C-alpha positions as YAML, in Angstrom:
chain: A
units: angstrom
residues:
- id: 1
  name: UNK
  ca: [0.00, 0.00, 0.00]
- id: 2
  name: UNK
  ca: [1.33, 3.47, -0.85]
- id: 3
  name: UNK
  ca: [1.89, 6.16, 1.80]
- id: 4
  name: UNK
  ca: [-1.05, 8.25, 0.56]
- id: 5
  name: UNK
  ca: [-3.47, 5.31, 0.65]
- id: 6
  name: UNK
  ca: [-2.21, 4.28, 4.07]
- id: 7
  name: UNK
  ca: [-2.57, 7.87, 5.38]
- id: 8
  name: UNK
  ca: [-6.16, 8.14, 4.09]
- id: 9
  name: UNK
  ca: [-6.99, 4.71, 5.47]
- id: 10
  name: UNK
  ca: [-5.53, 5.59, 8.90]
- id: 11
  name: UNK
  ca: [-7.46, 8.88, 8.91]
- id: 12
  name: UNK
  ca: [-10.74, 7.14, 8.07]
- id: 13
  name: UNK
  ca: [-10.15, 4.55, 10.78]
- id: 14
  name: UNK
  ca: [-9.49, 7.30, 13.29]
- id: 15
  name: UNK
  ca: [-6.07, 6.06, 14.31]
- id: 16
  name: UNK
  ca: [-4.91, 9.65, 14.74]
- id: 17
  name: UNK
  ca: [-7.16, 9.75, 17.81]
- id: 18
  name: UNK
  ca: [-5.76, 6.61, 19.41]
- id: 19
  name: UNK
  ca: [-2.02, 6.95, 18.69]
- id: 20
  name: UNK
  ca: [0.61, 7.89, 21.24]
- id: 21
  name: UNK
  ca: [0.38, 11.56, 20.19]
- id: 22
  name: UNK
  ca: [-3.42, 11.54, 20.41]
- id: 23
  name: UNK
  ca: [-3.50, 14.00, 23.30]
- id: 24
  name: UNK
  ca: [-2.22, 16.80, 21.05]
- id: 25
  name: UNK
  ca: [-4.78, 15.89, 18.38]
- id: 26
  name: UNK
  ca: [-7.62, 15.87, 20.94]
- id: 27
  name: UNK
  ca: [-6.67, 19.35, 22.17]
- id: 28
  name: UNK
  ca: [-6.84, 20.74, 18.64]
- id: 29
  name: UNK
  ca: [-10.13, 18.96, 17.94]
- id: 30
  name: UNK
  ca: [-11.71, 20.27, 21.17]
- id: 31
  name: UNK
  ca: [-10.46, 23.78, 20.36]
- id: 32
  name: UNK
  ca: [-11.99, 23.63, 16.87]
- id: 33
  name: UNK
  ca: [-15.27, 22.28, 18.30]
- id: 34
  name: UNK
  ca: [-15.37, 25.12, 20.83]
- id: 35
  name: UNK
  ca: [-14.80, 27.66, 18.06]
- id: 36
  name: UNK
  ca: [-17.56, 26.08, 15.98]
- id: 37
  name: UNK
  ca: [-19.98, 26.29, 18.91]
- id: 38
  name: UNK
  ca: [-19.15, 29.97, 19.39]
- id: 39
  name: UNK
  ca: [-19.71, 30.65, 15.68]
- id: 40
  name: UNK
  ca: [-23.06, 28.83, 15.72]
- id: 41
  name: UNK
  ca: [-24.20, 30.69, 18.85]
- id: 42
  name: UNK
  ca: [-23.25, 34.07, 17.41]
- id: 43
  name: UNK
  ca: [-25.07, 33.26, 14.15]
- id: 44
  name: UNK
  ca: [-28.24, 32.40, 16.09]
- id: 45
  name: UNK
  ca: [-27.90, 35.59, 18.11]
- id: 46
  name: UNK
  ca: [-27.52, 37.65, 14.93]
- id: 47
  name: UNK
  ca: [-30.61, 35.98, 13.42]
- id: 48
  name: UNK
  ca: [-32.65, 36.81, 16.53]
- id: 49
  name: UNK
  ca: [-31.54, 40.43, 16.36]
- id: 50
  name: UNK
  ca: [-32.46, 40.68, 12.66]
- id: 51
  name: UNK
  ca: [-35.93, 39.29, 13.36]
- id: 52
  name: UNK
  ca: [-36.40, 41.69, 16.29]
- id: 53
  name: UNK
  ca: [-35.32, 44.64, 14.12]
- id: 54
  name: UNK
  ca: [-37.83, 43.72, 11.41]
- id: 55
  name: UNK
  ca: [-40.64, 43.42, 13.98]
- id: 56
  name: UNK
  ca: [-39.75, 46.80, 15.49]
- id: 57
  name: UNK
  ca: [-39.61, 48.41, 12.03]
- id: 58
  name: UNK
  ca: [-43.07, 47.05, 11.26]
- id: 59
  name: UNK
  ca: [-44.44, 48.46, 14.55]
- id: 60
  name: UNK
  ca: [-42.74, 51.78, 13.81]
- id: 61
  name: UNK
  ca: [-44.44, 52.02, 10.40]
- id: 62
  name: UNK
  ca: [-47.83, 51.21, 11.95]
- id: 63
  name: UNK
  ca: [-47.39, 53.82, 14.70]
- id: 64
  name: UNK
  ca: [-46.29, 56.41, 12.15]
- id: 65
  name: UNK
  ca: [-49.45, 55.77, 10.12]
- id: 66
  name: UNK
  ca: [-51.59, 56.16, 13.25]
- id: 67
  name: UNK
  ca: [-49.76, 59.39, 14.10]
- id: 68
  name: UNK
  ca: [-50.35, 60.84, 10.63]
- id: 69
  name: UNK
  ca: [-54.05, 59.89, 10.74]
- id: 70
  name: UNK
  ca: [-54.49, 61.44, 14.18]
- id: 71
  name: UNK
  ca: [-52.65, 64.59, 13.15]
- id: 72
  name: UNK
  ca: [-54.87, 64.95, 10.08]
- id: 73
  name: UNK
  ca: [-58.03, 64.58, 12.17]
- id: 74
  name: UNK
  ca: [-56.76, 67.13, 14.72]
- id: 75
  name: UNK
  ca: [-55.85, 69.61, 11.98]
- id: 76
  name: UNK
  ca: [-59.35, 69.34, 10.51]
- id: 77
  name: UNK
  ca: [-60.90, 69.84, 13.95]
- id: 78
  name: UNK
  ca: [-58.83, 73.00, 14.52]
- id: 79
  name: UNK
  ca: [-59.94, 74.70, 11.29]
- id: 80
  name: UNK
  ca: [-61.83, 77.95, 11.87]
- id: 81
  name: UNK
  ca: [-64.75, 76.85, 9.69]
- id: 82
  name: UNK
  ca: [-65.18, 73.71, 11.77]
- id: 83
  name: UNK
  ca: [-65.08, 75.68, 15.02]
- id: 84
  name: UNK
  ca: [-67.63, 78.22, 13.70]
- id: 85
  name: UNK
  ca: [-70.04, 75.39, 12.76]
- id: 86
  name: UNK
  ca: [-69.77, 73.81, 16.20]
- id: 87
  name: UNK
  ca: [-70.21, 77.17, 17.89]
- id: 88
  name: UNK
  ca: [-73.28, 77.88, 15.74]
- id: 89
  name: UNK
  ca: [-74.81, 74.55, 16.83]
- id: 90
  name: UNK
  ca: [-74.38, 75.60, 20.48]
- id: 91
  name: UNK
  ca: [-75.92, 78.97, 19.82]
- id: 92
  name: UNK
  ca: [-72.74, 81.03, 19.90]
- id: 93
  name: UNK
  ca: [-71.92, 83.68, 17.33]
- id: 94
  name: UNK
  ca: [-68.93, 85.93, 16.66]
- id: 95
  name: UNK
  ca: [-68.75, 89.17, 18.59]
- id: 96
  name: UNK
  ca: [-69.78, 92.27, 16.67]
- id: 97
  name: UNK
  ca: [-67.64, 94.65, 18.74]
- id: 98
  name: UNK
  ca: [-63.89, 94.30, 19.01]
- id: 99
  name: UNK
  ca: [-62.42, 93.13, 22.31]
- id: 100
  name: UNK
  ca: [-61.31, 95.72, 24.88]
- id: 101
  name: UNK
  ca: [-58.21, 95.62, 27.03]
- id: 102
  name: UNK
  ca: [-58.72, 95.70, 30.77]
- id: 103
  name: UNK
  ca: [-56.04, 97.47, 32.76]
- id: 104
  name: UNK
  ca: [-55.70, 96.76, 36.46]
- id: 105
  name: UNK
  ca: [-53.97, 99.33, 38.59]
- id: 106
  name: UNK
  ca: [-53.19, 98.63, 42.20]
- id: 107
  name: UNK
  ca: [-52.76, 101.57, 44.57]
- id: 108
  name: UNK
  ca: [-50.96, 100.97, 47.76]
...
């Protein structure tokens, strides 16, 4: 058997884990596994954050639409023509004489 075939065969059998120098191989394997677990955990964390951001953006758009609707309604309610109609329903009418200033003087 050639060296390449023997090396592949030994690798597939897992003899690199049971040799005399297996302790060094196990350390490297455990280190790589730990790094893989960290990468997987950070990927899941990033996915959760992306989902949370999309949910918050959706809520933000909905709240903005509600704000614009409410602002439009309030602006219509504040129009002078609207206020005059409501005042007329209650029996109020605009004053025919201009307002007068009242001055208060206090003598000690």
